[in-house]
Biopython code that builds the backbone (N, CA, C, O; Angstrom):
import numpy as np
from Bio.PDB.StructureBuilder import StructureBuilder

atoms = [
    (1, "MET", "N", (0.816, -1.195, 0.000)),
    (1, "MET", "CA", (0.000, 0.000, 0.000)),
    (1, "MET", "C", (0.863, 1.264, 0.000)),
    (1, "MET", "O", (0.588, 2.222, -0.723)),
    (2, "ALA", "N", (1.909, 1.245, 0.824)),
    (2, "ALA", "CA", (2.778, 2.414, 0.890)),
    (2, "ALA", "C", (3.479, 2.645, -0.445)),
    (2, "ALA", "O", (3.683, 3.790, -0.848)),
    (3, "GLY", "N", (3.844, 1.577, -1.125)),
    (3, "GLY", "CA", (4.490, 1.710, -2.430)),
    (3, "GLY", "C", (3.575, 2.346, -3.460)),
    (3, "GLY", "O", (4.008, 3.184, -4.251)),
    (4, "VAL", "N", (2.323, 1.952, -3.452)),
    (4, "VAL", "CA", (1.345, 2.528, -4.386)),
    (4, "VAL", "C", (1.134, 4.003, -4.077)),
    (4, "VAL", "O", (1.132, 4.837, -4.982)),
    (5, "LEU", "N", (0.955, 4.324, -2.799)),
    (5, "LEU", "CA", (0.724, 5.718, -2.427)),
    (5, "LEU", "C", (1.941, 6.590, -2.701)),
    (5, "LEU", "O", (1.797, 7.747, -3.096)),
    (6, "SER", "N", (3.139, 6.047, -2.495)),
    (6, "SER", "CA", (4.333, 6.856, -2.717)),
    (6, "SER", "C", (4.565, 7.126, -4.194)),
    (6, "SER", "O", (5.325, 8.028, -4.546)),
    (7, "SER", "N", (3.924, 6.358, -5.059)),
    (7, "SER", "CA", (4.020, 6.612, -6.497)),
    (7, "SER", "C", (2.806, 7.371, -7.021)),
    (7, "SER", "O", (2.945, 8.297, -7.821)),
    (8, "ALA", "N", (1.631, 6.983, -6.574)),
    (8, "ALA", "CA", (0.402, 7.544, -7.123)),
    (8, "ALA", "C", (0.161, 8.980, -6.669)),
    (8, "ALA", "O", (-0.248, 9.819, -7.471)),
    (9, "VAL", "N", (0.409, 9.270, -5.404)),
    (9, "VAL", "CA", (0.132, 10.618, -4.891)),
    (9, "VAL", "C", (1.012, 11.672, -5.571)),
    (9, "VAL", "O", (0.481, 12.686, -6.023)),
    (10, "PRO", "N", (2.335, 11.478, -5.664)),
    (10, "PRO", "CA", (3.136, 12.484, -6.372)),
    (10, "PRO", "C", (2.774, 12.601, -7.858)),
    (10, "PRO", "O", (2.799, 13.697, -8.418)),
    (11, "PHE", "N", (2.440, 11.477, -8.492)),
    (11, "PHE", "CA", (2.054, 11.520, -9.898)),
    (11, "PHE", "C", (0.781, 12.330, -10.079)),
    (11, "PHE", "O", (0.695, 13.150, -10.993)),
    (12, "LEU", "N", (-0.202, 12.113, -9.225)),
    (12, "LEU", "CA", (-1.442, 12.873, -9.292)),
    (12, "LEU", "C", (-1.194, 14.355, -9.022)),
    (12, "LEU", "O", (-1.764, 15.216, -9.692)),
    (13, "ALA", "N", (-0.351, 14.648, -8.049)),
    (13, "ALA", "CA", (-0.026, 16.045, -7.749)),
    (13, "ALA", "C", (0.649, 16.717, -8.946)),
    (13, "ALA", "O", (0.369, 17.876, -9.251)),
    (14, "ASP", "N", (1.539, 15.987, -9.620)),
    (14, "ASP", "CA", (2.203, 16.530, -10.804)),
    (14, "ASP", "C", (1.205, 16.811, -11.921)),
    (14, "ASP", "O", (1.278, 17.852, -12.575)),
    (15, "LEU", "N", (0.282, 15.892, -12.140)),
    (15, "LEU", "CA", (-0.726, 16.102, -13.184)),
    (15, "LEU", "C", (-1.614, 17.298, -12.882)),
    (15, "LEU", "O", (-1.935, 18.081, -13.776)),
    (16, "LEU", "N", (-2.007, 17.436, -11.636)),
    (16, "LEU", "CA", (-2.837, 18.587, -11.260)),
    (16, "LEU", "C", (-2.061, 19.893, -11.398)),
    (16, "LEU", "O", (-2.616, 20.908, -11.819)),
    (17, "ALA", "N", (-0.788, 19.867, -11.048)),
    (17, "ALA", "CA", (0.030, 21.074, -11.179)),
    (17, "ALA", "C", (0.216, 21.455, -12.638)),
    (17, "ALA", "O", (0.200, 22.639, -12.973)),
    (18, "LEU", "N", (0.393, 20.469, -13.511)),
    (18, "LEU", "CA", (0.574, 20.768, -14.940)),
    (18, "LEU", "C", (-0.642, 21.469, -15.540)),
    (18, "LEU", "O", (-0.511, 22.232, -16.498)),
    (19, "ARG", "N", (-1.802, 21.217, -14.990)),
    (19, "ARG", "CA", (-3.014, 21.877, -15.492)),
    (19, "ARG", "C", (-3.093, 23.332, -15.055)),
    (19, "ARG", "O", (-3.760, 24.138, -15.704)),
    (20, "ARG", "N", (-2.418, 23.678, -13.958)),
    (20, "ARG", "CA", (-2.587, 25.004, -13.370)),
    (20, "ARG", "C", (-1.416, 25.958, -13.588)),
    (20, "ARG", "O", (-1.596, 27.174, -13.512)),
    (21, "VAL", "N", (-0.239, 25.440, -13.853)),
    (21, "VAL", "CA", (0.932, 26.308, -14.011)),
    (21, "VAL", "C", (1.489, 26.148, -15.423)),
    (21, "VAL", "O", (1.310, 25.102, -16.046)),
    (22, "PRO", "N", (2.158, 27.170, -15.927)),
    (22, "PRO", "CA", (2.801, 27.046, -17.238)),
    (22, "PRO", "C", (3.871, 25.951, -17.212)),
    (22, "PRO", "O", (4.492, 25.693, -16.181)),
    (23, "ALA", "N", (4.066, 25.322, -18.352)),
    (23, "ALA", "CA", (4.988, 24.190, -18.441)),
    (23, "ALA", "C", (6.408, 24.565, -18.047)),
    (23, "ALA", "O", (7.109, 23.756, -17.440)),
    (24, "HIS", "N", (6.849, 25.777, -18.380)),
    (24, "HIS", "CA", (8.228, 26.136, -18.066)),
    (24, "HIS", "C", (8.435, 26.310, -16.554)),
    (24, "HIS", "O", (9.543, 26.105, -16.060)),
    (25, "PHE", "N", (7.399, 26.679, -15.830)),
    (25, "PHE", "CA", (7.527, 26.758, -14.372)),
    (25, "PHE", "C", (7.490, 25.378, -13.724)),
    (25, "PHE", "O", (8.062, 25.165, -12.655)),
    (26, "PHE", "N", (6.815, 24.456, -14.380)),
    (26, "PHE", "CA", (6.713, 23.110, -13.825)),
    (26, "PHE", "C", (8.089, 22.471, -13.688)),
    (26, "PHE", "O", (8.344, 21.749, -12.724)),
    (27, "GLY", "N", (8.972, 22.728, -14.636)),
    (27, "GLY", "CA", (10.333, 22.193, -14.545)),
    (27, "GLY", "C", (11.077, 22.714, -13.331)),
    (27, "GLY", "O", (11.818, 21.971, -12.686)),
    (28, "VAL", "N", (10.887, 23.973, -13.018)),
    (28, "VAL", "CA", (11.523, 24.541, -11.827)),
    (28, "VAL", "C", (10.930, 23.896, -10.572)),
    (28, "VAL", "O", (11.661, 23.566, -9.639)),
    (29, "PHE", "N", (9.614, 23.717, -10.550)),
    (29, "PHE", "CA", (8.984, 23.070, -9.407)),
    (29, "PHE", "C", (9.525, 21.659, -9.213)),
    (29, "PHE", "O", (9.749, 21.226, -8.083)),
    (30, "MET", "N", (9.734, 20.945, -10.309)),
    (30, "MET", "CA", (10.251, 19.574, -10.209)),
    (30, "MET", "C", (11.681, 19.554, -9.680)),
    (30, "MET", "O", (12.064, 18.626, -8.967)),
    (31, "SER", "N", (12.468, 20.563, -10.021)),
    (31, "SER", "CA", (13.846, 20.568, -9.546)),
    (31, "SER", "C", (13.947, 20.933, -8.068)),
    (31, "SER", "O", (14.993, 20.731, -7.451)),
    (32, "VAL", "N", (12.880, 21.464, -7.501)),
    (32, "VAL", "CA", (12.882, 21.817, -6.086)),
    (32, "VAL", "C", (12.518, 20.604, -5.214)),
    (32, "VAL", "O", (12.665, 20.662, -3.993)),
    (33, "ASN", "N", (12.053, 19.525, -5.818)),
    (33, "ASN", "CA", (11.683, 18.338, -5.050)),
    (33, "ASN", "C", (12.806, 17.813, -4.155)),
    (33, "ASN", "O", (12.518, 17.418, -3.025)),
    (34, "PRO", "N", (14.069, 17.784, -4.592)),
    (34, "PRO", "CA", (15.117, 17.334, -3.668)),
    (34, "PRO", "C", (15.257, 18.214, -2.421)),
    (34, "PRO", "O", (15.630, 17.724, -1.356)),
    (35, "VAL", "N", (14.961, 19.497, -2.550)),
    (35, "VAL", "CA", (15.006, 20.387, -1.390)),
    (35, "VAL", "C", (13.929, 19.970, -0.385)),
    (35, "VAL", "O", (14.194, 19.854, 0.812)),
    (36, "PHE", "N", (12.721, 19.750, -0.885)),
    (36, "PHE", "CA", (11.642, 19.315, -0.005)),
    (36, "PHE", "C", (11.954, 17.969, 0.626)),
    (36, "PHE", "O", (11.700, 17.764, 1.812)),
    (37, "ALA", "N", (12.506, 17.047, -0.160)),
    (37, "ALA", "CA", (12.851, 15.728, 0.368)),
    (37, "ALA", "C", (13.904, 15.837, 1.467)),
    (37, "ALA", "O", (13.820, 15.146, 2.482)),
    (38, "ALA", "N", (14.888, 16.698, 1.267)),
    (38, "ALA", "CA", (15.924, 16.879, 2.283)),
    (38, "ALA", "C", (15.353, 17.496, 3.554)),
    (38, "ALA", "O", (15.729, 17.104, 4.659)),
    (39, "LEU", "N", (14.448, 18.457, 3.404)),
    (39, "LEU", "CA", (13.846, 19.091, 4.571)),
    (39, "LEU", "C", (12.922, 18.133, 5.331)),
    (39, "LEU", "O", (12.897, 18.139, 6.561)),
    (40, "VAL", "N", (12.164, 17.314, 4.597)),
    (40, "VAL", "CA", (11.315, 16.319, 5.248)),
    (40, "VAL", "C", (12.183, 15.269, 5.940)),
    (40, "VAL", "O", (11.873, 14.841, 7.051)),
    (41, "GLY", "N", (13.266, 14.857, 5.286)),
    (41, "GLY", "CA", (14.182, 13.914, 5.916)),
    (41, "GLY", "C", (14.763, 14.473, 7.205)),
    (41, "GLY", "O", (14.932, 13.750, 8.186)),
    (42, "LEU", "N", (15.063, 15.755, 7.195)),
    (42, "LEU", "CA", (15.588, 16.404, 8.400)),
    (42, "LEU", "C", (14.528, 16.478, 9.505)),
    (42, "LEU", "O", (14.799, 16.144, 10.659)),
    (43, "ALA", "N", (13.328, 16.916, 9.140)),
    (43, "ALA", "CA", (12.275, 17.116, 10.138)),
    (43, "ALA", "C", (11.707, 15.800, 10.670)),
    (43, "ALA", "O", (11.480, 15.658, 11.872)),
    (44, "VAL", "N", (11.482, 14.851, 9.782)),
    (44, "VAL", "CA", (10.797, 13.623, 10.185)),
    (44, "VAL", "C", (11.770, 12.541, 10.656)),
    (44, "VAL", "O", (11.526, 11.867, 11.657)),
    (45, "LEU", "N", (12.879, 12.384, 9.921)),
    (45, "LEU", "CA", (13.794, 11.282, 10.204)),
    (45, "LEU", "C", (15.075, 11.698, 10.915)),
    (45, "LEU", "O", (15.856, 10.851, 11.348)),
    (46, "GLY", "N", (15.285, 12.996, 11.032)),
    (46, "GLY", "CA", (16.501, 13.472, 11.674)),
    (46, "GLY", "C", (17.751, 13.313, 10.822)),
    (46, "GLY", "O", (18.865, 13.342, 11.346)),
    (47, "GLN", "N", (17.580, 13.146, 9.511)),
    (47, "GLN", "CA", (18.716, 12.999, 8.604)),
    (47, "GLN", "C", (19.316, 14.371, 8.314)),
    (47, "GLN", "O", (18.597, 15.354, 8.135)),
    (48, "ARG", "N", (20.611, 14.418, 8.272)),
    (48, "ARG", "CA", (21.311, 15.672, 7.974)),
    (48, "ARG", "C", (22.170, 15.473, 6.731)),
    (48, "ARG", "O", (22.905, 14.492, 6.617)),
    (49, "LEU", "N", (22.065, 16.410, 5.810)),
    (49, "LEU", "CA", (22.893, 16.378, 4.606)),
    (49, "LEU", "C", (24.161, 17.182, 4.853)),
    (49, "LEU", "O", (24.151, 18.179, 5.575)),
    (50, "ASP", "N", (25.244, 16.735, 4.244)),
    (50, "ASP", "CA", (26.486, 17.499, 4.363)),
    (50, "ASP", "C", (26.471, 18.652, 3.362)),
    (50, "ASP", "O", (25.561, 18.764, 2.539)),
    (51, "ALA", "N", (27.477, 19.496, 3.443)),
    (51, "ALA", "CA", (27.536, 20.698, 2.600)),
    (51, "ALA", "C", (27.592, 20.342, 1.118)),
    (51, "ALA", "O", (27.018, 21.049, 0.291)),
    (52, "LEU", "N", (28.277, 19.257, 0.778)),
    (52, "LEU", "CA", (28.373, 18.855, -0.631)),
    (52, "LEU", "C", (27.006, 18.462, -1.188)),
    (52, "LEU", "O", (26.696, 18.779, -2.336)),
    (53, "ALA", "N", (26.193, 17.781, -0.398)),
    (53, "ALA", "CA", (24.854, 17.401, -0.849)),
    (53, "ALA", "C", (23.980, 18.635, -1.059)),
    (53, "ALA", "O", (23.251, 18.715, -2.047)),
    (54, "TRP", "N", (24.048, 19.596, -0.137)),
    (54, "TRP", "CA", (23.279, 20.840, -0.311)),
    (54, "TRP", "C", (23.769, 21.617, -1.521)),
    (54, "TRP", "O", (22.972, 22.214, -2.245)),
    (55, "LEU", "N", (25.077, 21.610, -1.744)),
    (55, "LEU", "CA", (25.629, 22.281, -2.922)),
    (55, "LEU", "C", (25.128, 21.622, -4.203)),
    (55, "LEU", "O", (24.791, 22.311, -5.166)),
    (56, "ALA", "N", (25.078, 20.300, -4.218)),
    (56, "ALA", "CA", (24.577, 19.586, -5.393)),
    (56, "ALA", "C", (23.115, 19.930, -5.665)),
    (56, "ALA", "O", (22.733, 20.143, -6.816)),
    (57, "ILE", "N", (22.305, 19.985, -4.625)),
    (57, "ILE", "CA", (20.901, 20.365, -4.792)),
    (57, "ILE", "C", (20.794, 21.791, -5.331)),
    (57, "ILE", "O", (19.990, 22.058, -6.224)),
    (58, "ALA", "N", (21.591, 22.696, -4.800)),
    (58, "ALA", "CA", (21.570, 24.087, -5.255)),
    (58, "ALA", "C", (21.986, 24.205, -6.719)),
    (58, "ALA", "O", (21.414, 25.002, -7.464)),
    (59, "VAL", "N", (22.968, 23.425, -7.131)),
    (59, "VAL", "CA", (23.412, 23.455, -8.530)),
    (59, "VAL", "C", (22.297, 22.975, -9.456)),
    (59, "VAL", "O", (22.075, 23.560, -10.516)),
    (60, "ILE", "N", (21.596, 21.915, -9.060)),
    (60, "ILE", "CA", (20.499, 21.393, -9.881)),
    (60, "ILE", "C", (19.381, 22.422, -10.023)),
    (60, "ILE", "O", (18.900, 22.668, -11.129)),
    (61, "VAL", "N", (18.970, 23.017, -8.920)),
    (61, "VAL", "CA", (17.889, 24.008, -8.962)),
    (61, "VAL", "C", (18.314, 25.227, -9.775)),
    (61, "VAL", "O", (17.529, 25.740, -10.573)),
    (62, "THR", "N", (19.542, 25.696, -9.581)),
    (62, "THR", "CA", (20.032, 26.862, -10.315)),
    (62, "THR", "C", (20.122, 26.585, -11.808)),
    (62, "THR", "O", (19.717, 27.417, -12.620)),
    (63, "ALA", "N", (20.650, 25.423, -12.174)),
    (63, "ALA", "CA", (20.774, 25.077, -13.594)),
    (63, "ALA", "C", (19.411, 24.968, -14.257)),
    (63, "ALA", "O", (19.231, 25.439, -15.380)),
    (64, "ASN", "N", (18.468, 24.368, -13.593)),
    (64, "ASN", "CA", (17.134, 24.239, -14.158)),
    (64, "ASN", "C", (16.455, 25.594, -14.278)),
    (64, "ASN", "O", (15.805, 25.873, -15.285)),
    (65, "THR", "N", (16.595, 26.432, -13.274)),
    (65, "THR", "CA", (16.015, 27.775, -13.329)),
    (65, "THR", "C", (16.628, 28.595, -14.457)),
    (65, "THR", "O", (15.916, 29.296, -15.176)),
    (66, "ALA", "N", (17.948, 28.508, -14.612)),
    (66, "ALA", "CA", (18.620, 29.231, -15.703)),
    (66, "ALA", "C", (18.156, 28.716, -17.059)),
    (66, "ALA", "O", (17.936, 29.507, -17.976)),
    (67, "ALA", "N", (18.005, 27.409, -17.198)),
    (67, "ALA", "CA", (17.565, 26.845, -18.467)),
    (67, "ALA", "C", (16.143, 27.283, -18.800)),
    (67, "ALA", "O", (15.842, 27.616, -19.946)),
    (68, "VAL", "N", (15.282, 27.282, -17.808)),
    (68, "VAL", "CA", (13.900, 27.684, -18.030)),
    (68, "VAL", "C", (13.819, 29.170, -18.359)),
    (68, "VAL", "O", (13.082, 29.553, -19.268)),
    (69, "SER", "N", (14.552, 30.011, -17.648)),
    (69, "SER", "CA", (14.475, 31.441, -17.910)),
    (69, "SER", "C", (15.089, 31.791, -19.263)),
    (69, "SER", "O", (14.617, 32.712, -19.930)),
    (70, "THR", "N", (16.119, 31.081, -19.675)),
    (70, "THR", "CA", (16.708, 31.309, -20.989)),
    (70, "THR", "C", (15.747, 30.896, -22.100)),
    (70, "THR", "O", (15.604, 31.601, -23.099)),
    (71, "THR", "N", (15.100, 29.769, -21.925)),
    (71, "THR", "CA", (14.130, 29.283, -22.914)),
    (71, "THR", "C", (12.928, 30.214, -22.981)),
    (71, "THR", "O", (12.433, 30.510, -24.068)),
    (72, "ALA", "N", (12.455, 30.676, -21.834)),
    (72, "ALA", "CA", (11.299, 31.576, -21.817)),
    (72, "ALA", "C", (11.631, 32.910, -22.494)),
    (72, "ALA", "O", (10.786, 33.491, -23.174)),
    (73, "ARG", "N", (12.868, 33.392, -22.306)),
    (73, "ARG", "CA", (13.261, 34.646, -22.925)),
    (73, "ARG", "C", (13.348, 34.505, -24.451)),
    (73, "ARG", "O", (12.981, 35.428, -25.178)),
    (74, "LYS", "N", (13.829, 33.363, -24.934)),
    (74, "LYS", "CA", (13.925, 33.131, -26.376)),
    (74, "LYS", "C", (12.560, 33.001, -27.010)),
    (74, "LYS", "O", (12.354, 33.428, -28.146)),
    (75, "ALA", "N", (11.626, 32.413, -26.281)),
    (75, "ALA", "CA", (10.276, 32.220, -26.822)),
    (75, "ALA", "C", (9.496, 33.521, -26.890)),
    (75, "ALA", "O", (8.596, 33.657, -27.718)),
    (76, "ALA", "N", (9.821, 34.469, -26.044)),
    (76, "ALA", "CA", (9.067, 35.731, -25.990)),
    (76, "ALA", "C", (9.439, 36.664, -27.108)),
    (76, "ALA", "O", (8.895, 37.764, -27.202)),
]
sb = StructureBuilder()
sb.init_structure("model")
sb.init_model(0)
sb.init_chain("A")
sb.init_seg("    ")
for serial, (resi, resn, name, xyz) in enumerate(atoms, 1):
    if name == "N":
        sb.init_residue(resn, " ", resi, " ")
    sb.init_atom(name, np.array(xyz, "f"), 0.0, 1.0, " ", f" {name:<3s}", serial, name[0])
structure = sb.get_structure()
């Protein structure tokens, strides 16, 4: 049951979000998922990420945001 919910709930949330937000913003939202996962891991499980892991998450979010903003500027 937990396996089904851990797959179905995020998939449904993604589909609902795609209907409400522009596609280029959806990519940025998806890249923020590791941040939320790290924060939930910290709050619920007491897991702590080292500086390199936080840096990796920041690089992913920054790269995706830059790619989306560059693409949006070219399309306009």
